[in-house]
TORZA-740693 format. One line per field, with one value per residue (C-alpha): x, y, z; residue number from 1; residue in three letters. Coordinates in Angstrom, 1 decimal. Example, Ala and Ser with C-alpha at 12.3 -4.5 7.8 and 13.67 -1.06 7.14 Angstrom:
X	12.3_13.7;
Y	-4.5_-1.1;
Z	7.8_7.1;
pos	1_2;
code	Ala_Ser;
END
This chain:
X	-7.1_-9.1_-11.7_-9.3_-7.8_-11.8_-11.9_-8.5_-9.8_-13.5_-11.7_-9.3_-12.1_-14.1_-11.5_-10.6_-14.0_-15.0_-11.9_-11.8_-12.6_-15.2_-16.2_-17.2_-18.5_-21.3_-22.1_-22.7_-20.5_-18.2_-18.6_-17.5_-15.8_-14.0_-11.2_-7.7_-4.3_-1.4_-0.3_-3.2_-3.8_-0.9_-1.5_-4.9_-4.1_-1.8_-4.0_-6.8_-4.5_-3.9_-0.4_-0.9_2.9_5.0_8.6_11.1_12.8_11.4_13.1_12.6_11.4_8.4_7.1_3.8_3.3_3.9_1.2_-1.2_0.5_-0.1_-3.7_-4.2_-2.6_-4.5_-7.1_-5.7_-5.7_-2.0_1.1_4.1_7.4_10.3_13.4_17.2_18.7_16.7_18.6_17.2_14.0_14.2_15.1_12.2_9.6_11.4_11.1_7.4_6.8_9.1_8.0_4.2_3.5_2.4_2.8_4.7_5.7_9.6_9.3_12.8_13.6_15.0_19.5_21.3_18.0_16.7_19.9_20.4_16.7_17.7_20.7_18.4_16.0_18.4_17.4_14.0_14.8_17.1_14.4_11.2_9.7_6.9_7.3_6.4_9.2_7.9_10.5_10.5_12.0_13.2_10.3_9.1_9.7_13.4_13.5_17.5_19.5_17.3_19.0_20.1_19.2_22.1_23.8_23.4_21.6_19.3_16.0_14.4_18.1_16.3_14.1_16.8_18.5_15.7_14.2_17.3_17.1_13.5_9.6_9.5_7.4_7.7_4.5_4.9_1.1_-1.0_-3.4_-0.9_-1.4_-3.8_-1.5_1.3_-0.9_-1.9_1.6_2.8_-0.2_1.0_4.6_4.2_0.8_-0.2_2.3_3.8_7.5_6.9_9.3_9.9_7.9_9.5_7.5_9.2_7.4_8.4_8.6_6.0_3.4_2.9_0.0_-0.9_-4.9_-7.2_-10.6_-12.6_-10.6_-12.8_-12.7_-13.4_-10.8_-8.3_-7.5_-7.3_-4.9_-4.5_-4.7_-1.0_-0.9_-0.5_0.9_0.2_1.5_-1.0_1.4_0.6_3.6_5.8_5.2_4.9_8.6_9.7_8.3_9.4_13.0_12.6_11.7_14.5_17.1_19.0_20.3_17.7_18.4_15.7_16.9_14.4_15.0_13.0_10.2_9.6_9.4_5.9_5.7_3.8_6.1_3.9_3.9_7.4_7.9_6.2_8.0_11.1_9.9_8.0_11.1_13.3_15.4_18.3_16.9_18.8_17.8_19.0_20.7_17.2_14.5_15.9_12.5_10.2_11.1_11.9_16.0_15.5_13.8_15.9_16.5_17.2_20.7_20.9_22.1_24.2_26.2_29.6_29.5_27.1_27.5_29.1_26.0_23.9_27.2_27.2_23.8_24.3_27.5_26.2_23.0_22.0_18.9_18.6_14.9_15.4_12.2_12.3_15.6_17.3_20.6_22.3_26.3_26.7_23.1_24.4_28.7_28.6_27.3_29.6_27.7_25.9_28.4_27.5_23.6_22.2_19.6_17.7_14.0_13.9_10.6_9.5_7.1_9.6_10.4_13.9_15.2_13.4_15.9_18.8_19.9_20.7_19.5_16.7_12.7_11.4_7.8_6.8_4.0_3.7_5.8_3.4_1.0_3.6_5.0_1.4_1.2_4.2_3.6_-0.3_1.8_4.9_1.9_0.0_3.0_5.6_9.7_12.3_14.5_17.8_19.1_22.6_21.8_20.0_22.4_25.2_23.3_22.7_26.2_27.1_24.7_26.0_29.4_28.2_26.5_30.1_32.0_29.9_29.5_33.4_33.9_31.0_33.1_35.8_34.2_37.3_40.7_43.3_42.8_46.3_44.8_43.3_46.0_43.3_40.9_37.6_34.5_34.7_32.0_30.5_30.0_29.1_26.6_25.2_24.3_22.4_20.4_19.5_18.2_16.4_14.6_14.0_12.2_10.4_12.3_13.3_16.2_17.9_21.0_23.5_26.0_29.3_31.0_28.1_25.5_27.8_28.5_25.2_22.7_25.5_24.2_20.7_18.4_14.7_11.7_9.2_9.5_9.7_12.3_15.1_15.2_18.5_19.2_21.2_20.0_21.9_23.8_23.3_25.5_23.4_20.0_19.4_19.2_18.0_14.9_14.2_12.1_9.6_8.2_7.4_5.0_3.8_2.6_5.2_3.6_7.3_10.4_13.3_16.9_19.6_22.8_25.2_28.8_31.0_31.7_27.5_26.1_28.4_26.8_23.4_23.5_20.6_18.5_19.6_17.6_14.5_14.3_13.3_11.4_9.2_8.9_11.0_11.4_14.3_18.1_21.2_24.1_27.4_30.1_32.9_35.7_37.5_37.9_35.8_36.3_34.3_36.6_39.6_39.0_38.6_41.9_43.6_41.8_42.8_46.6_47.1_47.3_45.0_45.1_43.0_40.1_41.6_41.3_42.9_40.3_38.8_34.9_32.5_30.1_28.4_28.6_28.1_24.3_24.1_24.6_21.4_18.4_16.3_18.4_20.6_24.1_25.8_28.9_28.6_31.7_34.6_32.1_29.3_28.0_29.1_26.8_23.9_23.2_23.8_20.8_19.0_19.3_18.9_15.5_14.0_14.2_11.6_13.4_16.0_19.3_22.5_25.1_28.7_30.5_34.1_34.4_38.0_39.7_42.6_43.7_42.6_40.2_37.9_37.3_35.0_32.9_34.8_33.1_32.6_32.2_33.1_32.9_34.0_36.0_39.6_42.4_39.3_38.0_39.7_38.9_35.9_35.0_36.2_34.6_31.0_32.0_32.6_29.5_27.4_24.5;
Y	10.0_7.1_9.4_11.6_8.5_7.8_11.3_11.2_8.0_9.6_12.4_10.1_8.0_10.9_12.4_9.9_9.0_13.1_13.2_17.0_18.1_20.4_17.7_15.7_18.8_19.3_15.9_16.4_13.2_16.1_19.1_22.3_23.3_20.6_20.2_19.3_19.4_21.1_17.7_16.8_19.9_19.7_16.0_16.7_19.8_17.9_15.0_17.7_18.8_15.5_14.7_10.9_9.6_10.8_9.9_10.3_9.3_9.8_10.8_13.0_16.1_14.5_11.9_14.0_14.3_10.6_9.3_11.1_9.3_6.0_6.5_8.1_4.7_2.4_3.8_4.0_7.6_8.2_5.6_6.3_5.0_5.2_5.1_5.3_8.4_11.6_12.3_9.5_10.2_13.7_12.0_9.7_12.4_14.3_11.3_11.2_14.7_14.3_11.4_10.7_14.8_12.7_15.5_13.8_15.3_14.7_14.5_14.2_14.9_18.2_18.8_16.9_14.8_18.1_19.5_16.2_16.9_20.2_19.4_17.2_19.4_21.2_18.6_19.7_23.0_22.6_21.2_23.2_20.4_21.0_19.2_19.5_19.4_19.1_19.3_19.2_22.4_24.0_24.2_28.0_28.5_28.5_27.5_26.6_25.4_22.3_18.9_19.1_22.4_25.1_25.7_29.6_31.5_33.1_32.9_30.5_29.9_26.6_29.6_31.5_28.9_27.4_30.5_31.3_27.8_28.3_29.4_28.0_28.8_28.1_27.2_29.2_29.1_26.3_28.7_29.7_26.7_27.5_30.5_28.0_25.6_28.6_29.8_26.1_25.5_28.3_27.2_23.3_23.4_26.9_28.2_27.3_27.0_24.6_24.8_22.7_24.5_24.1_23.7_23.7_22.4_23.4_20.3_22.0_23.3_19.9_18.3_21.9_21.6_24.1_23.4_25.1_24.4_25.3_22.7_24.8_27.2_24.2_25.3_22.6_21.8_24.9_23.9_24.7_28.3_28.8_32.5_33.7_37.4_38.8_41.5_41.3_43.7_41.2_38.5_40.2_41.4_37.4_36.3_38.9_38.0_34.9_35.8_37.5_34.7_33.1_30.5_29.7_27.5_26.4_25.0_23.9_23.0_21.8_24.1_23.1_19.3_18.9_20.6_18.2_16.9_17.8_22.0_22.0_20.0_22.8_25.4_24.0_23.6_27.1_28.8_26.7_25.8_23.6_22.1_21.4_20.2_20.4_17.4_17.1_16.4_14.3_12.5_15.8_15.7_12.6_12.2_10.5_14.1_15.4_18.7_17.5_17.9_16.2_17.8_21.0_22.6_22.5_19.1_18.7_16.8_17.8_18.6_20.5_22.7_23.7_24.1_26.8_28.4_29.0_30.1_34.3_33.5_31.6_30.7_29.4_28.2_27.3_27.1_28.8_29.6_27.8_27.8_23.8_24.6_27.6_26.9_29.7_32.3_31.7_29.2_31.0_33.9_34.4_35.1_38.8_38.8_36.0_34.8_34.0_32.4_31.6_31.4_32.5_36.9_35.9_33.4_35.6_38.4_36.4_37.2_41.0_42.0_39.3_39.5_38.2_36.5_35.6_32.4_28.8_27.3_25.4_28.1_31.0_28.8_27.8_31.4_32.2_28.8_30.5_33.5_32.2_30.3_33.4_34.9_32.5_32.3_32.2_28.9_28.7_25.5_25.3_25.9_22.6_21.4_22.0_20.8_17.5_16.9_17.5_15.2_13.1_13.7_12.8_9.9_8.3_9.7_8.0_4.9_4.7_4.3_2.4_-0.2_-0.4_-1.7_-2.5_-0.5_-2.0_-0.6_0.6_-0.1_-3.2_-4.8_-6.2_-5.0_-4.1_-2.5_1.4_3.3_4.8_1.2_-0.1_2.4_2.1_-1.3_-1.0_2.0_0.3_-2.7_-0.4_0.8_-2.7_-3.3_0.1_0.8_4.1_5.2_7.3_8.8_9.8_12.4_12.4_10.6_8.0_11.1_13.2_10.6_9.1_12.4_12.1_8.6_8.9_9.0_8.5_8.8_10.3_12.2_11.1_7.1_9.3_11.4_13.0_15.4_18.0_20.6_20.1_16.8_15.0_12.6_8.8_10.8_7.9_4.6_6.5_7.8_4.4_3.7_5.8_3.4_0.6_3.1_4.2_0.9_-0.9_0.9_1.3_-0.6_1.5_1.4_3.3_4.0_4.9_5.4_3.6_7.2_7.7_4.4_4.7_8.1_6.3_3.0_2.5_1.3_-2.0_-2.2_-0.2_-2.1_-5.2_-3.3_-1.7_-4.6_-2.9_-4.3_-2.6_-2.7_-0.8_-1.1_0.6_1.7_1.2_3.0_3.1_7.2_9.9_10.2_13.4_15.3_13.1_14.0_17.8_17.9_16.1_19.1_21.8_20.8_17.4_15.7_14.2_14.4_13.1_11.8_7.9_5.4_2.1_0.1_-3.1_-3.0_-6.9_-4.5_-8.0_-9.8_-6.6_-6.9_-10.0_-9.6_-8.4_-11.0_-9.7_-8.2_-9.9_-9.7_-10.1_-9.6_-7.5_-9.3_-7.2_-8.0_-6.9_-10.4_-10.7_-7.0_-8.4_-11.8_-9.8_-7.2_-10.2_-12.2_-9.1_-8.0_-11.6_-11.2_-10.1_-7.5_-5.3_-6.4_-5.1_-5.4_-4.5_-3.8_-2.4_0.3_1.4_4.8_6.6_9.0_6.9_8.9_6.0_5.3_8.8_10.9_14.2_17.5_20.5_23.6_26.4_25.9_29.1_26.5_26.9_27.6_28.2_31.0_33.8_33.1_31.7_35.6_37.0_35.6_36.2_39.8_40.1_38.7_40.4_38.5;
Z	6.2_4.5_3.6_1.8_-0.1_-0.9_-2.5_-4.5_-5.9_-6.9_-8.7_-10.6_-11.5_-13.0_-14.6_-16.3_-17.1_-18.6_-19.5_-17.8_-14.8_-16.4_-17.8_-14.9_-12.9_-15.4_-15.5_-11.9_-10.7_-9.1_-7.2_-8.3_-4.7_-2.5_-0.6_-2.6_-1.4_-3.5_-4.4_-5.8_-7.1_-9.7_-10.7_-11.1_-12.9_-15.2_-16.1_-17.4_-19.6_-20.9_-19.3_-18.0_-18.3_-15.4_-15.5_-12.8_-9.8_-6.2_-2.9_-0.1_-1.8_-3.9_-1.1_-0.8_-5.1_-5.1_-2.5_-5.1_-7.8_-6.6_-6.0_-9.2_-11.2_-9.4_-10.7_-14.2_-14.9_-14.9_-15.5_-12.9_-14.6_-12.0_-13.9_-13.0_-14.0_-14.3_-17.3_-18.7_-17.6_-19.0_-22.6_-22.2_-22.0_-25.0_-27.0_-26.3_-27.3_-30.5_-32.3_-30.8_-29.8_-26.3_-23.3_-20.1_-16.6_-15.1_-11.6_-9.7_-6.2_-4.7_-5.9_-7.5_-9.2_-9.9_-11.5_-13.1_-14.9_-15.5_-17.8_-19.6_-20.3_-22.8_-25.3_-25.2_-24.9_-27.9_-29.9_-29.3_-27.1_-24.5_-21.3_-17.7_-14.9_-11.0_-8.7_-4.9_-3.6_-0.7_2.3_2.1_5.9_5.4_8.7_8.1_4.9_3.4_2.6_-0.9_-1.4_-3.0_0.4_0.1_2.1_-0.3_-1.3_-4.6_-5.9_-8.0_-9.3_-10.2_-11.6_-13.9_-15.0_-17.1_-18.9_-19.5_-18.2_-14.1_-11.3_-7.4_-6.3_-2.8_-2.5_-3.0_-4.3_-6.8_-8.9_-11.3_-12.9_-12.7_-15.0_-17.4_-17.6_-18.3_-21.2_-22.6_-23.4_-23.1_-25.7_-27.0_-28.9_-32.0_-30.6_-27.7_-24.7_-21.0_-17.7_-14.7_-11.8_-8.4_-5.0_-1.7_0.2_3.0_0.4_-1.5_1.8_1.8_1.7_-0.1_1.5_-1.3_-4.4_-7.6_-10.4_-12.9_-12.7_-13.6_-17.3_-19.7_-23.0_-25.0_-29.0_-30.8_-32.3_-35.8_-36.3_-39.9_-41.4_-43.2_-44.4_-48.4_-49.0_-47.2_-49.7_-52.4_-51.5_-51.1_-54.5_-56.5_-54.6_-55.7_-59.2_-59.8_-58.4_-60.7_-57.6_-55.3_-52.3_-49.7_-46.8_-43.7_-40.2_-37.2_-37.4_-40.9_-40.1_-40.4_-43.5_-46.2_-48.8_-51.8_-50.5_-50.8_-54.3_-55.6_-53.8_-55.4_-58.9_-58.9_-57.2_-59.1_-55.9_-54.7_-51.4_-48.1_-44.9_-41.5_-40.0_-37.5_-40.4_-42.8_-45.0_-44.4_-48.8_-50.1_-50.7_-53.8_-55.6_-58.2_-56.2_-52.4_-52.2_-48.0_-45.6_-45.4_-42.7_-40.9_-41.4_-44.4_-47.7_-51.0_-52.1_-49.7_-48.8_-52.3_-53.1_-49.7_-51.2_-54.7_-54.1_-54.1_-52.9_-49.3_-48.6_-44.7_-43.2_-39.1_-37.8_-35.2_-37.3_-35.1_-35.3_-37.0_-39.4_-41.1_-41.0_-37.9_-40.5_-43.7_-45.6_-47.9_-48.8_-52.0_-51.3_-51.8_-49.3_-47.1_-46.9_-43.6_-42.6_-38.8_-36.1_-33.5_-34.1_-32.3_-35.0_-37.8_-36.5_-36.8_-40.1_-42.1_-45.3_-44.8_-45.9_-42.5_-42.6_-39.3_-39.3_-39.6_-42.1_-44.6_-44.5_-45.4_-48.1_-49.5_-50.0_-51.6_-53.8_-54.8_-55.7_-57.9_-59.4_-60.8_-62.1_-62.9_-62.6_-65.6_-64.9_-64.6_-66.8_-65.4_-61.6_-61.8_-63.9_-61.2_-58.3_-60.3_-61.1_-57.3_-55.6_-58.1_-57.0_-53.6_-53.8_-55.7_-52.8_-50.4_-52.2_-52.8_-48.4_-49.0_-51.0_-48.7_-45.7_-44.0_-42.8_-40.7_-37.1_-35.3_-31.9_-32.9_-34.9_-37.6_-40.3_-39.0_-39.9_-41.3_-39.1_-42.4_-43.8_-40.5_-40.3_-43.6_-43.1_-40.0_-41.8_-44.7_-42.0_-40.3_-43.0_-44.5_-41.2_-41.0_-37.5_-36.2_-35.9_-33.1_-33.1_-30.3_-30.7_-31.8_-34.7_-34.9_-35.5_-37.5_-40.4_-39.7_-40.9_-44.1_-44.5_-44.1_-47.3_-45.9_-48.2_-45.5_-42.2_-38.8_-39.5_-37.8_-34.8_-34.1_-31.3_-33.3_-31.1_-27.9_-29.2_-26.4_-25.5_-24.2_-25.9_-27.7_-26.0_-23.4_-25.3_-26.6_-23.5_-25.1_-28.0_-24.9_-23.1_-26.4_-26.6_-28.9_-31.9_-33.5_-33.2_-32.4_-33.4_-31.5_-33.3_-30.2_-30.1_-27.0_-25.4_-25.6_-24.5_-21.0_-20.4_-19.9_-19.9_-17.5_-20.3_-20.1_-17.0_-17.6_-21.0_-19.6_-16.5_-18.8_-22.2_-25.0_-28.7_-30.1_-30.8_-29.5_-32.2_-30.4_-32.9_-30.8_-31.8_-28.1_-28.4_-29.0_-32.6_-33.5_-31.0_-31.9_-35.6_-35.2_-33.2_-35.9_-38.2_-36.0_-34.4_-36.2_-33.1_-30.7_-26.6_-24.0_-26.2_-26.5_-24.1_-23.6_-21.7_-23.5_-22.5_-23.5_-24.6_-24.8_-21.6_-20.4_-22.1_-21.2_-17.4_-17.4_-17.5_-20.5_-22.7_-25.5_-26.6_-30.0_-31.1_-34.9_-36.1_-38.3_-41.8_-43.3_-43.5_-39.9_-39.0_-41.5_-39.8_-36.3_-37.1_-38.5_-34.7_-32.9_-35.0_-34.6_-30.3_-28.1_-25.9_-26.1_-28.1_-28.0_-31.0_-30.2_-33.8_-33.1_-35.8_-37.3_-36.3_-37.9_-40.7_-43.6_-45.9_-46.6_-42.9_-42.5_-44.7_-43.7_-43.1_-46.3_-44.0_-42.0_-37.9_-35.4_-32.9_-31.8_-34.1_-36.6_-34.7_-36.4_-40.1_-39.6_-37.7_-40.1_-42.9_-41.0_-40.7_-44.3_-45.5_-42.8_-42.5;
pos	1_2_3_4_5_6_7_8_9_10_11_12_13_14_15_16_17_18_19_20_21_22_23_24_25_26_27_28_29_30_31_32_33_34_35_36_37_38_39_40_41_42_43_44_45_46_47_48_49_50_51_52_53_54_55_56_57_58_59_60_61_62_63_64_65_66_67_68_69_70_71_72_73_74_75_76_77_78_79_80_81_82_83_84_85_86_87_88_89_90_91_92_93_94_95_96_97_98_99_100_101_102_103_104_105_106_107_108_109_110_111_112_113_114_115_116_117_118_119_120_121_122_123_124_125_126_127_128_129_130_131_132_133_134_135_136_137_138_139_140_141_142_143_144_145_146_147_148_149_150_151_152_153_154_155_156_157_158_159_160_161_162_163_164_165_166_167_168_169_170_171_172_173_174_175_176_177_178_179_180_181_182_183_184_185_186_187_188_189_190_191_192_193_194_195_196_197_198_199_200_201_202_203_204_205_206_207_208_209_210_211_212_213_214_215_216_217_218_219_220_221_222_223_224_225_226_227_228_229_230_231_232_233_234_235_236_237_238_239_240_241_242_243_244_245_246_247_248_249_250_251_252_253_254_255_256_257_258_259_260_261_262_263_264_265_266_267_268_269_270_271_272_273_274_275_276_277_278_279_280_281_282_283_284_285_286_287_288_289_290_291_292_293_294_295_296_297_298_299_300_301_302_303_304_305_306_307_308_309_310_311_312_313_314_315_316_317_318_319_320_321_322_323_324_325_326_327_328_329_330_331_332_333_334_335_336_337_338_339_340_341_342_343_344_345_346_347_348_349_350_351_352_353_354_355_356_357_358_359_360_361_362_363_364_365_366_367_368_369_370_371_372_373_374_375_376_377_378_379_380_381_382_383_384_385_386_387_388_389_390_391_392_393_394_395_396_397_398_399_400_401_402_403_404_405_406_407_408_409_410_411_412_413_414_415_416_417_418_419_420_421_422_423_424_425_426_427_428_429_430_431_432_433_434_435_436_437_438_439_440_441_442_443_444_445_446_447_448_449_450_451_452_453_454_455_456_457_458_459_460_461_462_463_464_465_466_467_468_469_470_471_472_473_474_475_476_477_478_479_480_481_482_483_484_485_486_487_488_489_490_491_492_493_494_495_496_497_498_499_500_501_502_503_504_505_506_507_508_509_510_511_512_513_514_515_516_517_518_519_520_521_522_523_524_525_526_527_528_529_530_531_532_533_534_535_536_537_538_539_540_541_542_543_544_545_546_547_548_549_550_551_552_553_554_555_556_557_558_559_560_561_562_563_564_565_566_567_568_569_570_571_572_573_574_575_576_577_578_579_580_581_582_583_584_585_586_587_588_589_590_591_592_593_594_595_596_597_598_599_600_601_602_603_604_605_606_607_608_609_610_611_612_613_614_615_616_617_618_619_620_621_622_623_624_625;
code	Met_Ser_Glu_Ile_Ile_Glu_Met_Arg_Arg_Lys_Arg_Ala_Gln_Gln_Ile_Lys_Ala_Tyr_Gly_Thr_Leu_Arg_Gly_Ala_Val_Glu_Ala_Gly_Thr_Leu_Glu_Gln_Phe_Gln_Ala_Val_Ser_Leu_Ser_Glu_Ala_Val_Val_Met_Gly_Leu_Val_Asn_Gln_Gly_Val_Thr_Thr_Phe_Val_Gly_Ile_Phe_Gly_His_Gly_Met_Thr_Asp_Val_Gly_Glu_Val_Leu_Arg_Ile_Tyr_Glu_Glu_Glu_Lys_Ala_Val_Arg_Thr_Val_Asn_Val_Arg_Asn_Glu_Ile_Glu_Ala_Ser_His_Ile_Ala_Ser_Met_Leu_Arg_Trp_Lys_Tyr_Asn_Thr_Pro_Ala_Ala_Val_Phe_Thr_Ser_Ile_Gly_Pro_Gly_Ala_Met_Gln_Ala_Ala_Ala_Gly_Ser_Leu_Val_Pro_Leu_Ser_Asn_Gly_Leu_Gly_Ile_Tyr_Tyr_Leu_Met_Gly_Asp_Glu_Thr_Ser_His_Ser_Glu_Gly_Pro_Asn_Met_Gln_Gln_Ile_Pro_Arg_Arg_Glu_Glu_Glu_Leu_Phe_Leu_Lys_Leu_Tyr_Ser_Thr_Leu_Gly_Pro_Ala_Tyr_Thr_Leu_His_Thr_Ala_Glu_Ala_Val_Phe_Thr_Ala_Leu_Lys_Arg_Gly_Asp_Ala_Val_Val_Asn_Gly_Arg_Glu_Lys_His_Ser_Pro_Phe_Tyr_Met_Leu_Leu_Pro_Met_Asn_Ile_Gln_Pro_Lys_Val_Met_Glu_Thr_Cys_Asn_Leu_Leu_Glu_Phe_Pro_Glu_Arg_Ser_Pro_Glu_Ser_His_Val_Val_Ser_Ile_Asp_Glu_Ala_Val_Tyr_Ala_Glu_Ala_Ala_Glu_Ala_Ile_Arg_Lys_Ala_Ser_Arg_Val_Thr_Leu_Lys_Ile_Gly_Gly_Gly_Ala_Ala_Lys_Val_Pro_Ala_Ser_Val_Ile_Asp_Glu_Phe_Val_Glu_Leu_Ser_Asp_Ala_Ala_Tyr_Val_His_Gly_Pro_Gln_Val_Pro_Gly_Val_Tyr_Pro_Tyr_Ser_Lys_Pro_Arg_Asn_Met_Gly_Val_Gly_Gly_Ser_Lys_Gly_Ser_Ile_Ser_Gly_Asn_Tyr_Ala_Leu_Asp_Glu_Cys_Asp_Leu_Leu_Val_Ala_Val_Gly_Thr_Arg_Gly_Val_Cys_Gln_Trp_Asp_Ser_Ser_Gly_Thr_Ala_Phe_Ala_Lys_Ala_Ala_Lys_Ile_Ile_Asn_Ile_Asn_Cys_Asp_Tyr_Asp_Asp_Leu_Gly_Gln_Tyr_Asn_Arg_Ser_Ile_Arg_Ile_Gln_Gly_His_Ala_Glu_Ala_Val_Leu_Thr_Arg_Leu_Asn_Glu_Met_Leu_Arg_Ala_Glu_Gly_Lys_Ala_Lys_Asn_Pro_Ala_Trp_Leu_Glu_Ala_Ile_Thr_Ala_Lys_Lys_Ala_Glu_Trp_Glu_Asp_Tyr_Lys_Lys_Ala_Arg_Tyr_Asp_Gln_Pro_Thr_Leu_Met_Asp_Glu_Lys_Arg_Gly_Arg_Ser_Ile_Leu_Thr_Glu_Pro_Ala_Ala_Ile_Lys_Ala_Ala_Val_Asp_Phe_Ala_Asp_Ala_His_Glu_Met_Val_Lys_Ile_Phe_Asp_Ala_Gly_Asp_Val_Gln_Ala_Asn_Gly_Phe_Gln_Ile_Val_Thr_Asp_Glu_Lys_Pro_Gly_Met_Thr_Val_Thr_Asp_Thr_Gly_Ser_Ser_Tyr_Met_Gly_Phe_Ala_Val_Ser_Ser_Met_Leu_Ala_Phe_Ala_Leu_Ala_Gly_Gly_Lys_Asp_Val_Pro_Met_Ala_Phe_Thr_Gly_Asp_Gly_Ser_Phe_Met_Met_Asn_Pro_Gln_Ile_Leu_Ile_Asp_Ala_Val_Gln_Tyr_Gly_Leu_Lys_Gly_Thr_Ile_Val_Ile_Phe_Asp_Asn_Arg_Arg_Met_Ala_Ala_Ile_Thr_Ser_Leu_Gln_Phe_Ala_Gln_Tyr_Asn_Val_Gly_Phe_Ala_Thr_Asp_Asp_Gln_Val_Val_Val_Asp_Tyr_Val_Lys_Met_Ala_Asp_Ala_Val_Cys_Gly_Val_Lys_Gly_Ile_Tyr_Gly_Gly_Glu_Ser_Leu_Glu_Glu_Leu_Gln_Gln_Ala_Leu_Glu_Glu_Ala_Tyr_Ala_Tyr_Asn_Gly_Leu_Ser_Val_Ile_His_Val_Pro_Val_Tyr_Phe_Gly_Arg_Glu_Glu_Leu_Gly_Gly_Leu_Gly_Ala_Phe_Gly_Asp_Trp_Asn_Val_Gly_Asn_Asn_Cys_Glu_Arg_Val_Gln_Lys_Leu_Lys_His_Glu_Ile_Gly_Phe;
END
């Protein structure tokens, strides 16, 4: 056993020193053929692709991999982060990839832990993030039902389950590891739209040794591909459509998150377009730009939805066409056609009457800019005047709510802050201190993406892809693991916070500095509001339980709990106190809920839910996109 451990140490040392196995072999410090177990091959293969952060929870289904990670961590080749919930682990890995483009691996045992990680993987699946998932699996000998496997007498049920979600592979044979790592690299790193990769490790195969494992057979990390159409005819058709249109709107989604603002600025000026963004990508184009109408969609904004509703040509870039992005297909009823730009052809096929340009968003927009620059387009002053007026109307609408920061709350029997006013105050504080804002699902998220007015990208992260409650607070830990380069502020509701409060412990364990602001209306306000709008009555989305979140935070040694007060002045003081604290602070802010119009920011688009379905579906089919 000692000889095996020493060889593992040497391999860990050399891959750390040279970066890749190929580098170590070519330098002569490692022999090309060696005896390597499957568990080590998986770890070594991931390190060879630049994956050095492993986040998760060990169990009986992952002990052998854990032993390899122990040795590799002692040699500083990897970092193993044990947390308290597999969903939390998934959210942490998602944020590492989202904010820092750092690939990570989530590890779990067999059964419930793996299922929880799979649930958490909806975030990277929905938002195009490449993450490896390592999950224990039942033994390949099928000697009887394995504890925690899916209790049916069928083969590879976990593989069937995860294959429904995305690319998955069962390491039924140790020597299959090379194929698994190639397929994983293709989706985690290679293609432009990334995806999780689920790698299942049967418990009895993990310690299996490959006596002559070829170290040069391990694939290295692929560069991200950039697909760009070379069909000049389709570019010409798109440019001609832009020149003929009188009311152009450009709307971008997550696939356009890396497009430089200068490219967007040139496009909107040359095409005389309004600019609208999805809730996931504020700041890609500065909000202060006159043509930036803000967010559009089912929640949307007055100005953003006006630009969508009134355009005669929509240019959609980097979007899946998800229901809330395009108001369930009804957002652009007056558009004659759509120019759809996307690297993924499935997404390109979302709309009829569309000019489809497959390719990297920046490259395609740059090419269209060249063509529009060369041939020009007549401007429509009335369009710019109309969208400018609508943006001013939106700003006035928001200001009326910010100017009435408190309302009498029926449940609490006193005047407290409204959610829009409280979120605005926290957003302004975060912006002033260059904190990264993370929004949790629900009413906080919906109001948040209407309030945020970012001037640069990457300062707001919001999972509108899967709208996962608890994502914001859990994902904060990624900032500590990334070395504390940025300070996060998580915006969460009381419901979302209670989904994943483990961050209170893990933040202390790993030295996170950041702030959680809990906007507590003691209900699922987003759903109650929807029930009010649809049926004029709320049901089973309320609670009567009083929770002292300050005491809850203070119960964890190292976390600072702060009461956010009932006025903007008190909240400002609490934010300053939290920022000064060198650790995790939690601010509890009671917020108003009720039918008073100034208590919320409203919704401005359609959505195919509840008793709206018949009308919205009918409209969608009439439009025919």
